[in-house]
C-alpha positions as CSV (number, residue, x, y, z in Angstrom):
1,X,28.0,-37.0,4.0
2,X,25.1,-35.8,6.1
3,X,21.5,-36.3,4.9
4,X,20.9,-32.5,4.7
5,X,23.9,-32.1,2.4
6,X,22.6,-34.9,0.2
7,X,19.2,-33.2,-0.1
8,X,20.9,-29.9,-0.9
9,X,23.0,-31.5,-3.6
10,X,19.9,-33.2,-5.1
11,X,18.0,-29.8,-5.2
12,X,20.9,-27.4,-6.2
13,X,23.4,-29.8,-7.8
14,X,27.1,-30.5,-7.3
15,X,29.5,-27.6,-6.8
16,X,31.0,-26.4,-10.1
17,X,34.2,-24.6,-11.0
18,X,33.2,-21.0,-12.0
19,X,36.3,-20.8,-14.3
20,X,35.5,-23.9,-16.3
21,X,34.3,-22.9,-19.8
22,X,31.2,-25.1,-19.7
23,X,30.1,-23.5,-16.4
24,X,30.6,-20.0,-17.8
25,X,28.7,-20.9,-20.9
26,X,25.7,-22.1,-18.9
27,X,25.7,-19.0,-16.6
28,X,25.8,-16.8,-19.7
29,X,22.9,-18.6,-21.3
30,X,20.8,-18.4,-18.1
31,X,21.5,-14.6,-17.8
32,X,20.6,-14.1,-21.5
33,X,17.3,-16.0,-21.2
34,X,16.4,-14.1,-18.1
35,X,17.2,-10.8,-19.9
36,X,15.0,-11.8,-22.8
37,X,12.2,-12.9,-20.5
38,X,12.2,-9.7,-18.5
39,X,12.5,-7.6,-21.6
40,X,9.5,-9.3,-23.2
41,X,7.4,-8.8,-20.1
42,X,8.1,-5.1,-20.0
43,X,7.5,-4.7,-23.7
44,X,4.2,-6.5,-23.6
45,X,3.0,-4.5,-20.7
46,X,4.1,-1.2,-22.3
47,X,2.2,-2.1,-25.4
48,X,-1.3,-2.7,-24.0
49,X,-1.2,-1.7,-20.4
50,X,-1.4,2.2,-20.4
51,X,-3.9,2.3,-23.3
52,X,-6.2,-0.2,-21.6
53,X,-5.9,1.6,-18.3
54,X,-7.0,4.9,-19.9
55,X,-9.9,3.1,-21.6
56,X,-11.0,1.7,-18.3
57,X,-11.4,5.2,-16.9
58,X,-14.5,5.6,-19.0
59,X,-16.3,8.8,-18.1
60,X,-13.9,9.6,-15.2
61,X,-11.3,11.2,-17.5
62,X,-10.3,13.7,-14.7
63,X,-8.4,10.8,-13.1
64,X,-6.2,10.5,-16.2
65,X,-3.4,12.6,-14.7
66,X,-3.2,10.5,-11.6
67,X,-3.2,7.3,-13.8
68,X,-0.4,8.8,-15.9
69,X,1.6,9.5,-12.7
70,X,1.0,6.0,-11.4
71,X,2.0,4.5,-14.8
72,X,5.2,6.5,-14.8
73,X,6.0,5.5,-11.3
74,X,5.4,1.8,-12.1
75,X,7.6,1.9,-15.2
76,X,10.3,3.7,-13.3
77,X,10.3,1.1,-10.5
78,X,10.5,-1.7,-13.0
79,X,13.3,0.0,-15.0
80,X,15.1,0.6,-11.7
81,X,15.0,-3.2,-11.0
82,X,16.8,-3.9,-14.2
């Protein structure tokens, strides 16, 4: 076994059978945890982000429409990534 393959196996791990029940369980668990993490990130940003951005405008309230459009575009791009 070449040295590069040994390093790859040490970093990634040994090949697994995708049809084995244990492998499918681990893959499902990883997908679920990623979904929870991404959902929590979006939820926390949606709770405080837009309100704080509008407060940061201060006396420049005429930029509010541009800020709303930028916020909408950002949320749309994040939702599209899901």
